[in-house]
N, C-alpha and C positions, 0 to 999 in steps of 0.2 A: 398639430391641433392646439397645443398649448404654447405660449411664449413667455419667457422670463424677460421682464422689463423693469426698468427704473422710473419711479414716478418723478417727474421734473417740473411739470407746469403746475400752477396753483390749482387748476381744476383736477389734475391727476392726484395731487396730494391730498385734496380734500376728499376725493373718492377713496383713496387708500386708507386714510385714518377713519372714515365713516365704517369701511368694511371691518377694520381691526376692532373697532368698538362694537359692532354688531356680532362679531363672532366671540370676542374675548371678554367683553364687559357687560354688554346688555343682558346676556342670560344670568348674570349675578346681580342684576338690578343696580349697576353703577352708572352714573350720569355720563352724557357725551362729554368728552374732554378727558375723562379718567383714563383713556387708552394712551395718553402721551405722557412723557417723563422729561427730564432734563437733558436726555441725550439725543433728542430728535435731530438737532442741528449738526451734531458732529458724527451721527451714525450714517451708515449707508443702508438704503431701503430698496427692497426688491418685491416684485409682485408677479403673480402669474395670470396671464390673461387668456381668454377664450378668442377665437378669430374675430368676434364681434366687439372686442375690447372689453368685455365684462371681466371683472376681477374674481378670481376663484381661490387665491391663496396670496399671503403676504408674509413678510419676515423682516428683521432688521439685525444689523451687526454694527458694533462699535468697539473700539479698542479701550480696553482698562489700562493696559501698559504697552509697551512696544512689543511685547511678546505674547500678551494675552488678548484674545478677542471675546466678546460677550455676544452670544446668540440670544435674541429676544423677540418676543411678540410673533412667533410662528402661528398662523391662522390659516385653517382651510375650510372652505364652505362645507356646510353639513352633507349636502347631496353629492359632493365631489371627494368625500373621503374614502380612504382605502383604494385609492387609484394611482398612487405613487406621487401625488402632489406635494405631500409634506417632505418626503425624501428630496424631491426636485428643489424646492425652495431652501431646503437646509444645505444641499450641496452648492447651490449658488451663493449662499452666504459664507460658506467655508472657503470657497475660491476667493471671495473679496477678502477675507481675513488673511489668506495666504499671500495675496498680492500686496498686502500692506506689511507683510513681514511677520505676522503672527505665527507662533509655532504651537499655540495651545488654545483651544476653544473651550469656553464654559458656558453653561446655560442653567438656570433655575427652573427646574421642571416640576410640574404637579405629578402627584403619584400616578395619575391616570395617564399620563403621557411618558413616564419613565421608561416603558417597554419600547416605545418608538425610538428614543434616544439610544437605548442600549444596543438596538438592532443596527443603529448607524455608528457604533463604535464608541459610545460615550460610557463612562464609568461613574457610579455614584461615589462622590467624595465626602459629602456632609450634609446635614440637615441645615437650612437656612431660615432666616426669620420669615414669619408670615407674611404674605403680600396682601395688601388691601384688607388686612385684619382677619381674614378668614381662611385663605388657601394655604395649606401647608406645602412646602416645596423642598426639593433636594437639589443641591448643586451637583451638576454632573460635568465630566471633564473629558476631553479627548485631545490626543496629541495629533496636531496636523502634519500629515507626512508630506513635506515639501519636495521629496525625492521621488514621489510617486509617478511622474511623468518620464523618468529615464527608461530608455527602451534597450540600450546596449551596454554590456559590461558594468552592471551596477556596483559591483565591489570597487572597480576602478574609480567610478564616479563618487562613491562614498569616501574613498581614500583622498581624492582630491578635494572634496569638500573639507575634510578634516585638516588636510594640509593647509588650505586657505585660512581657516579659522585659528589653527594652532600657530602657524608661522607669520601670519598677517592679521593679528587679532582686530584690526580696524574693520576688516571685511565682514566679521560677524556683527560688529556694532552697526554697520551699514545695512545689515540684513541681506547680504549677497548669498545667494544660493545657486547651485548648479541645478538648473531646471530639467534640461534634456540633453542627452548625447545619443546620435544615431549612428556615429562612425563617420559620417560625412558633415554633420552640423552639431555645433555646440551652442547651447542656449543658457545664459545666466540671467538671472533677474535679481533686482534689488527693492528694497522697501522705499517707496516715495516718503512715507511717514518719518523715516529715519534720517533722510537727506533732504529735508525740505528747507528752502530759504525763506525769506521775509516776503517774497513775492508769490509764495505757494507753489513754487516749481522746484525742480531738483537742481542742487548745486552743481555747477559746471565741473568742480573737481571731483565730485562723486561719479559724475557720468564718466570722466576720464579714467577713474580708478576702475569702475565697472568694466570698461572696455579693455584695459590693459590685462586685468585678471582673466577676462575670458580668453583673450588671445594667448596668455601664458597657459591657460588650462587646455586649450586645444593642442598646443605643442606637447604639453605633458602626456596627453592621452595618445597623441600620435607616436610619441616614443614608446609608450606601453604596446601599441599596436605592432610596433617593429622589433619588440623585445629588446629595446635599448635603454640607457640611462644617460643621464648628464645633468648639469646645473644649468637652469634656464635663466637668463638675465635679459632685461629690457635694455636695448642699445638706443634706440630712438623711436619717438612716437609723435605723430601729428593727428589732431582731430579737428574736424569742421563741423560746427554747429549750425543747424538750420532752424530748428523750432525748440521751444522748451518742453520739458517733460512734465507733464501735469497730473499723469494718472498711473500708468504701468510701465516702469522702467525695464526694458528688455535688451540684452546684448546678444547678437548671434554672429557666429564665425563659421563661415563655410570653408570646407577643405579645398574647394576650387580657388580660393584666393591665397591659398598658401604656396609659396614658392621657395625653392631652396633644396639642397641635396643632403638627405640624411645619411648618405654613404660616408660622408666626412666623419660622422660620429663613429660608424663602424670601423673606421681606420684610426681611431683615436685621435682625431684632429677636432678642432672647434668648427662649429657649423653656423652659417648665417642664413636666418629664415625671415621672410617677409609675409605678412598677412594682413587682411582687413577685417574689422569687426564693425557691423552695422549696429547702430542704437536705434530702438524704436519705442515709441510711447504707445503701448498697445499694438496695433497694427500700422501706426503712422510712423514713417521714417523721420527721424530728427537729428541724426549725426553720423558722421563716418569716421572711424579710426584707422590709421594706417601705421603699423608698428614694425620695427626691425629688432628681432630677437637673436640672441646668441646661445648656442648650446656649447657648454664647456664639458668635454667628455670626462667620465669617470671610469665606469666599468660597463662592458657589455653584459646584459642580462643573460641568465642561463635558460 
């Protein structure tokens, strides 16, 4: 019944801003245009539509820093409130924030809407300056759970995430996170905002780093699955680029692409493994990485 969409055309943006003004500004007698601020061009906008294209909710998110996203201008049409649309638009904005690498979301909430944000996991941090001269607001904060999509062995995944960030600090600066592990597929994501070049696309070197870490991570987790241990090193890697990454960098490694014999590690010998990592921009395939990794045995796990 409802559809989350992004206003893109001039007509859609005009309708989007008009709706925002009607819900958030007109009731307080503010003129048309007061619904806009200096972050409109750098923010991402979302709206909820009825099947006939009518707008029933809107919201915007922009980055304050590489780690912090600001949620603003959530508006729901009066006759559609208390139907879950506020939660739907908020969730959509938080997903956008996480895709850009944000780990924290903030919003300046009216006292009347504070309960809504508390129910969504936000906590009151402090009072903020009055907006538009009249409305008292509270800054509310929520930690964005980038690991929420993990399905299997969450402790192993959290350990791998820490290992990446602690032993390869640049991976944290790149916003690389382990998004999902199913036992058969490992998916890692990176922040485009932290790896963007002058053309507005992802650095080729960043794509390569994302691919190699994903392949390394798959082997690390497969060693865990077999109760083995060893030092994993990249022996060789080749990547073929087809299209630029312009939105959502994703790296996926499927166990079916992994070849080699872990039995060598069981016998205390080094092991050669090959695998493939597919790089996607959202759902669009943009590159393939093929890597050769070596496992240098240490001790068999208990």
